[in-house]
N, C-alpha and C positions, 0 to 999 in steps of 0.2 A: 686258454692258458690262465691259470690262477695266480694272482699276485699276492704276496704275503707282505703286508705293511707292518713290520715290526720296527719300533723306534730303535735307533742305534744305541749301543751300550753306553757310549760316551754321553749321549743325551740323557739317558736314564741316570747315570752317575751324577751329571751336572744338576739335574733336577733334585735328586736325593740330597746332594751337598747343600743346595740352596735352601731346601726345606729344613734340613737339620740345623743349618746356621741360623735360620729365622727362629726356630724353636729355642735354640741355645741363647740367642740374644734376648728373647722375651723372658726366659728364666733368669738371665743375668740381671735384667732390669728389676724384676721382682725381688731378687736376692739383695741387690744394692739398696732398694727402697726400704726393705725390712731392716737391714743392717745400719743404714743411715739414721733411721729413727732411734735405734737402740744406742748408737754411738754418740748421738747428740745430747743424750741425757747426762746431767752432771754426775760425776762419780763421787759417791759419799763414802768416805773412809771412816771407820770407827777408830776412836782413840784407844790405844793399847794401855 
C-alpha cells in the first residue's frame, strides 16, 4: 500500500502567510528607513 504524504492545505497556507508577512515586514523596514532619512532633512523654503 502506497502512502501519499502531502502537507495539509492549511499548513501550506500558514507557511505562505508567514513568509509573505516576513517579506512585507522587511520591505516596510527598508521603506521606513529611506523615508526617515528624507523627512529628517530641514525643509528649505524659498522667499517669494
